[in-house]
N, C-alpha and C positions, 0 to 999 in steps of 0.2 A: 221088465215089463215095457219100458219105454222103447227099447230096441225092437221088441216084438211088434209093437204098434207101428213103428217106422217101417219095418220090413213089409207088413201087410199093406200099409198105406202106399208104399212105393210100388208094390206089385199092382195094386188097384190103379195107381196113377199111370203106369205104363200101359195097362190094358185100355184105359179110357183114351189116352192120347193116341195110341196106335190105331185103335178101332175108329175113332172119329176122323183121324187124319186119312185113313184108308177110304172111308165113306166119302169124305170131302174130295179126295183125289178122283174117285170114280165119278162123282157128280161133275167135277171139273172137266174130265175127259169127255163125258157124254154131252155136256152143255156147250162144248167148244168144237164139236165136230164140224169141219168145214170152215172154221173161223181161223184167219191167219194170225191175228194178234190176240193171243190167249192170256197175256199177263194179267190184265185187270180183272178178268173173270176168276182166274186162279187165286189172285190176291184177296178178292172180296169173299170168296167161298172159304178160304182158309181163315180169314178173320172171324167169320160167323161161327165156324166149328171150334176155333180156339176159345172164343168166349163161352161157348157151351161147355167145353171141357173144364174151364175154370170154375164154372158154376157147380159142376158135378164134383169137382175136387175141393170145393169150399174155399177157393182162393178169393180173397177180398182185395180187388185192385182199386186203389184210391187214386184217381187221376185228377190232377189240377193243372191249370194253366193252358187249357185248350184254346182260350181266346188269344193266346200269343202266336198261334199258328196262322200265318197269313193265307187268305183264300186266293185261289186262282193262279198260283205260281209254285213251281217245284222248289223245295228247300232241302237243306242238308241237316239232318238230325244227328247231333253228336252226343253219345251216351257213355256213361260209365259201365263197367262190366264186372259183375260179381258172380254170376251163375250161368249154368247151361240153359236155364229157362228164360234168360233175358230176351232172346229173339222172339219167343212165344209171347212174352209180356209186351214187347213192342208191337207185334202184330195185333194184339187185342186192344192196346191203348191208343195207338196212332190211327186217327180216323181217315186215313187216305192210303192209297196204294203206294208202295215203295219197293225199292230194291236194296239189298244189303250185300256187303262184301264178306265172303267166307273163305276159309282155307279150301284150296282146290281139291284136296283129298275127299271132301264131302261129295263133290260132283262125280266122283268115280264109283260111288256106292250104287249098286243096281237099284232101280226104281226111284230111290230118293234123289240120285243125281239127275235123272231125267226130269223129275218134278221140279227141282231147283232151277234148272235151265229154262224150262217152260214158264216158270213163274217170273223169270227175268232177273234172278239173283246172279251175282257175279263171283267167280272164283279167282283166287290169287295164290300164287306160289311165292311166299314172302322171301324165300332164299334166293330167288332169281330176280335180279334188278331189272332186266329187260322185260320180263313178264310183268313186273310191278308197274312199269311205265305204260305198258299196253293196257293194263287194268285201269289205270288212271284215265286214259283216253276213253275207255268204254264207259266209265262212270260219268264222264262229262257228256258223252253222247246221250246217256239216259236222262240227265238233267235237261239237256237242250231239247229233248223230245217231250219234256213235261212231266217226268216221273221223279219223285223225291227219292233221296238216298239216306240210309242210316249207316252210321259208322260207330264202331267201338274202338277208338284210337289208342287205347291202352295195349291192344293187340292180344291180350290174354285176360283170363278172369283173375280178379283180386282174391288172394287167400284170406286176408284179414279185413276186407271191406274198405280199406284205404284206397283213395284215388291214386293211380299210378301215373307215370309219365306218358305223355301223348307222343305217338310216332309222327314223324314229319310229313308223311304222305297226305294226311288230311289237310294240312295247310296248303299244299300244292293244288289240291282240288278246289279248295275255297278260292284261291287266287285266280286260277285259270278259268273257273266257271263263273265267278262273279255272283254266285247265288247267296241268298241270305242263310244264316246259320241259326238253328234252334238248339241252344244248349239244353240238355235233357238229363235228368237224374232218376235212376231206379233205386229205390230205398227198401232194403229188406230182403231182396231176392237171395242174397248169400246166406241168410238165416234159414230160408226155406229149403234151398238146395245148394249147399256149399261146395266149393271146388274140391275140397279135401274128402268128400264123401259121395257114395253112390245112392245113399238113402235120403229121402225127403223128410223134412221135419214138419209134420202136420200142425204142430203148435205154433208155427211161425207162418201163418197163411195170410197175414195182413201185409200187403206190399204197396208202397207208394210209387207213383209215377208223376214227375214234375217237369213241365215245360217252361223254360225261361223265355224272356223277351228276345225277339230276333236280333241278331247281330249283323251288321253290314260291313263289308270290306271292299276295297277297290279291286277291279278286275285287272290282272297283270299277266301278260303272256310269258314273260321271261322270269325265271326263278330269281327271287330276291331273298337271300338267306336271313337277313336281319328282319325283314318284314314277316317272313315265315315264322321266325321265333316269336315275334310280337303277337302274331295271330294265335299260335299255339298257347301262349301264356294267357291271353285274354279269354279264349274259349274255355280252357281248363279252369280258369278262375271262376267263370260263370257256372260251369258244371259243379264245381266244388261248393259254391254258395248254395246251390239247390240241394246238394247231397247232405250238407251239414247244417242246413237251416233249422 
């Protein structure tokens, strides 16, 4: 019986998400005709429709620590990664426009890829080092232009919910940009939609979103491996505290 409920709920979730995303995309296209910079409009509309979809799906998103996000400056949100739904949760919970870094293969999907580019999100081919450095420069340009960035530095979703190792690329961006970092934890998304399954679990619809206090690091132009390691460890520790609090 439980499996049957999961199947029907998952089908319902896909219908809701695809329908609302399509409506939001159409509204974004129409409302930005003749507008050069479309990113903020696309981001704001997607946030609105994502929140509507969560209400229809019965997802209870408990957000705490919003007072830790500084006003008037772009920041770097660093999050743990448990589920495919984490990006949507971020869109709903973070009260400002942002770009996130995703695998470049997503940008090659018809319609979705175009939407991602227009929204200002950034693609990266992790296997190509030269491409990765180009992506880092693109991220820093976004920050310098006043747009926040979110990162899932584990690089993949956790199978068991445990916080994995952070990849070094995030420390390079922190050092080169000089921007403040907001350690952030998503709690419970793996129970709702685990990596090991394509079915959602409607009994696990209570999800927590926690923002920690901003962290500051020096701006450094040249790579410093020891400093990079220290930054990774400190940021990971703060995310871990929020996750297991």
